[in-house]
Each structure stands twice: as structure tokens, then as C-alpha cells.
SEMARTOR-232633 format. One record per residue: residue number from 1; chain; x, y, z of N, C-alpha, C in turn. Coordinates in nm, 2 decimals. Example, Ala and Ser with C-alpha at 12.3 -4.5 7.8 and 13.67 -1.06 7.14 Angstrom:
(torlo 1, A, (1.32, -0.57, 0.78), (1.23, -0.45, 0.78), (1.32, -0.33, 0.78))
(torlo 2, A, (1.28, -0.22, 0.71), (1.37, -0.11, 0.71), (1.29, 0.00, 0.79))
***
This chain:
(torlo 1, A, (1.33, -4.82, -5.21), (1.25, -4.85, -5.10), (1.12, -4.90, -5.15))
(torlo 2, A, (1.13, -5.03, -5.16), (1.00, -5.11, -5.19), (0.95, -5.06, -5.31))
(torlo 3, A, (1.00, -5.01, -5.41), (0.95, -4.98, -5.55), (0.91, -4.84, -5.56))
(torlo 4, A, (0.94, -4.75, -5.45), (0.91, -4.61, -5.47), (1.04, -4.55, -5.52))
(torlo 5, A, (1.05, -4.44, -5.60), (1.16, -4.36, -5.63), (1.21, -4.31, -5.50))
(torlo 6, A, (1.36, -4.29, -5.49), (1.44, -4.26, -5.38), (1.40, -4.12, -5.33))
(torlo 7, A, (1.37, -4.02, -5.41), (1.34, -3.90, -5.37), (1.21, -3.89, -5.31))
(torlo 8, A, (1.12, -3.95, -5.36), (0.98, -3.95, -5.32), (0.98, -4.02, -5.18))
(torlo 9, A, (1.05, -4.13, -5.16), (1.05, -4.21, -5.05), (1.11, -4.12, -4.93))
(torlo 10, A, (1.22, -4.04, -4.97), (1.28, -3.97, -4.85), (1.18, -3.85, -4.82))
(torlo 11, A, (1.14, -3.78, -4.91), (1.02, -3.67, -4.88), (0.91, -3.73, -4.80))
(torlo 12, A, (0.86, -3.83, -4.85), (0.74, -3.89, -4.78), (0.79, -3.94, -4.63))
(torlo 13, A, (0.90, -4.00, -4.61), (0.95, -4.04, -4.48), (0.96, -3.93, -4.39))
(torlo 14, A, (1.03, -3.82, -4.44), (1.06, -3.70, -4.37), (0.93, -3.63, -4.33))
(torlo 15, A, (0.84, -3.62, -4.42), (0.72, -3.57, -4.38), (0.64, -3.64, -4.27))
(torlo 16, A, (0.63, -3.77, -4.28), (0.57, -3.87, -4.18), (0.65, -3.87, -4.04))
(torlo 17, A, (0.77, -3.86, -4.05), (0.86, -3.85, -3.93), (0.83, -3.73, -3.86))
(torlo 18, A, (0.82, -3.61, -3.93), (0.79, -3.48, -3.88), (0.65, -3.47, -3.80))
(torlo 19, A, (0.55, -3.53, -3.88), (0.43, -3.55, -3.81), (0.43, -3.64, -3.69))
(torlo 20, A, (0.49, -3.76, -3.70), (0.48, -3.85, -3.59), (0.58, -3.83, -3.47))
(torlo 21, A, (0.70, -3.77, -3.51), (0.79, -3.74, -3.41), (0.79, -3.59, -3.36))
(torlo 22, A, (0.79, -3.49, -3.46), (0.79, -3.38, -3.42), (0.65, -3.32, -3.35))
(torlo 23, A, (0.55, -3.35, -3.41), (0.42, -3.29, -3.35), (0.35, -3.40, -3.27))
(torlo 24, A, (0.41, -3.52, -3.26), (0.35, -3.62, -3.18), (0.21, -3.67, -3.22))
(torlo 25, A, (0.19, -3.66, -3.35), (0.07, -3.72, -3.41), (0.11, -3.86, -3.48))
(torlo 26, A, (0.12, -3.95, -3.40), (0.17, -4.09, -3.44), (0.07, -4.15, -3.55))
(torlo 27, A, (-0.05, -4.15, -3.52), (-0.14, -4.21, -3.63), (-0.14, -4.13, -3.75))
(torlo 28, A, (-0.15, -4.00, -3.75), (-0.14, -3.92, -3.87), (-0.01, -3.94, -3.95))
(torlo 29, A, (0.10, -3.96, -3.89), (0.23, -3.98, -3.95), (0.23, -4.12, -4.01))
(torlo 30, A, (0.18, -4.22, -3.95), (0.16, -4.36, -4.01), (0.08, -4.35, -4.13))
(torlo 31, A, (-0.03, -4.28, -4.12), (-0.13, -4.28, -4.23), (-0.07, -4.20, -4.35))
(torlo 32, A, (0.00, -4.09, -4.33), (0.07, -4.02, -4.43), (0.18, -4.11, -4.50))
(torlo 33, A, (0.24, -4.19, -4.43), (0.35, -4.28, -4.48), (0.31, -4.39, -4.55))
(torlo 34, A, (0.19, -4.45, -4.50), (0.13, -4.56, -4.57), (0.07, -4.52, -4.71))
(torlo 35, A, (-0.02, -4.42, -4.71), (-0.07, -4.37, -4.83), (0.02, -4.30, -4.92))
(torlo 36, A, (0.11, -4.24, -4.87), (0.22, -4.17, -4.97), (0.31, -4.26, -5.03))
(torlo 37, A, (0.34, -4.37, -4.96), (0.43, -4.46, -5.02), (0.36, -4.55, -5.12))
(torlo 38, A, (0.23, -4.59, -5.07), (0.15, -4.67, -5.16), (0.12, -4.59, -5.30))
(torlo 39, A, (0.10, -4.46, -5.29), (0.08, -4.39, -5.42), (0.20, -4.37, -5.49))
(torlo 40, A, (0.31, -4.36, -5.44), (0.44, -4.35, -5.51), (0.47, -4.49, -5.58))
(torlo 41, A, (0.45, -4.60, -5.50), (0.47, -4.74, -5.56), (0.37, -4.75, -5.69))
(torlo 42, A, (0.25, -4.72, -5.67), (0.15, -4.73, -5.78), (0.19, -4.65, -5.90))
(torlo 43, A, (0.23, -4.52, -5.86), (0.27, -4.44, -5.98), (0.40, -4.50, -6.05))
(torlo 44, A, (0.50, -4.55, -5.97), (0.62, -4.60, -6.03), (0.58, -4.73, -6.12))
(torlo 45, A, (0.49, -4.80, -6.08), (0.45, -4.93, -6.17), (0.38, -4.88, -6.29))
(torlo 46, A, (0.31, -4.77, -6.28), (0.23, -4.73, -6.40), (0.33, -4.66, -6.51))
(torlo 47, A, (0.42, -4.58, -6.44), (0.52, -4.51, -6.53), (0.65, -4.50, -6.45))
(torlo 48, A, (0.75, -4.57, -6.48), (0.88, -4.57, -6.41), (0.95, -4.42, -6.41))
(torlo 49, A, (0.91, -4.34, -6.50), (0.97, -4.21, -6.52), (0.88, -4.09, -6.46))
(torlo 50, A, (0.77, -4.13, -6.38), (0.67, -4.03, -6.34), (0.74, -3.91, -6.28))
(torlo 51, A, (0.84, -3.92, -6.20), (0.92, -3.80, -6.12), (0.97, -3.72, -6.23))
(torlo 52, A, (1.02, -3.76, -6.33), (1.09, -3.67, -6.43), (0.97, -3.60, -6.51))
(torlo 53, A, (0.86, -3.67, -6.54), (0.74, -3.61, -6.60), (0.67, -3.51, -6.52))
(torlo 54, A, (0.67, -3.54, -6.38), (0.61, -3.44, -6.28), (0.69, -3.32, -6.27))
(torlo 55, A, (0.83, -3.32, -6.26), (0.92, -3.21, -6.26), (0.91, -3.14, -6.38))
(torlo 56, A, (0.90, -3.19, -6.50), (0.88, -3.13, -6.63), (0.75, -3.04, -6.63))
(torlo 57, A, (0.63, -3.10, -6.58), (0.51, -3.06, -6.59), (0.50, -2.94, -6.50))
(torlo 58, A, (0.57, -2.94, -6.37), (0.57, -2.83, -6.28), (0.64, -2.70, -6.35))
(torlo 59, A, (0.75, -2.73, -6.41), (0.83, -2.62, -6.47), (0.76, -2.56, -6.59))
(torlo 60, A, (0.68, -2.63, -6.66), (0.63, -2.59, -6.78), (0.52, -2.47, -6.76))
(torlo 61, A, (0.54, -2.37, -6.84), (0.44, -2.26, -6.82), (0.31, -2.30, -6.89))
(torlo 62, A, (0.21, -2.24, -6.83), (0.07, -2.27, -6.88), (0.06, -2.20, -7.03))
(torlo 63, A, (0.00, -2.26, -7.12), (-0.02, -2.20, -7.26), (-0.13, -2.10, -7.25))
(torlo 64, A, (-0.23, -2.12, -7.18), (-0.34, -2.05, -7.18), (-0.35, -1.95, -7.06))
(torlo 65, A, (-0.25, -1.91, -7.00), (-0.25, -1.83, -6.89), (-0.30, -1.68, -6.93))
(torlo 66, A, (-0.38, -1.63, -6.85), (-0.42, -1.48, -6.87), (-0.33, -1.37, -6.81))
***
């Protein structure tokens, strides 16, 4: 979808559609979609594997947790 990874584009579009259609916040849904898609495209240009890195980062336990 225009340079964004498929999973990010689907999640972003679903969230924007839920805001726009479900809650009838059309402008907020459009803003979420534009900024979310732009951020995903930017991240994919900088690092094509950013989703795999993000998933690995989230699963990784903190080394200095108390």
C-alpha cells in the first residue's frame, strides 16, 4: 500500500475506519490515516525490516527491570 508494510497499512486503515465510520469522527479518522500511513512509509524507507525489529523489541525482556 504505497510503501507501507501490509500489516501496518491494514491496522492503520482499520483504526482510521473505526474512527471515521464507527464513531463518525471523519476528520480524526482522516488525520490518523494520513499521519499513520506517512509514518509507516517513512519508517519503511529508513529500514525495510522495521516491523520485524519492532516485534523483536517488544518481545525482548528488559535487562534492567527491578
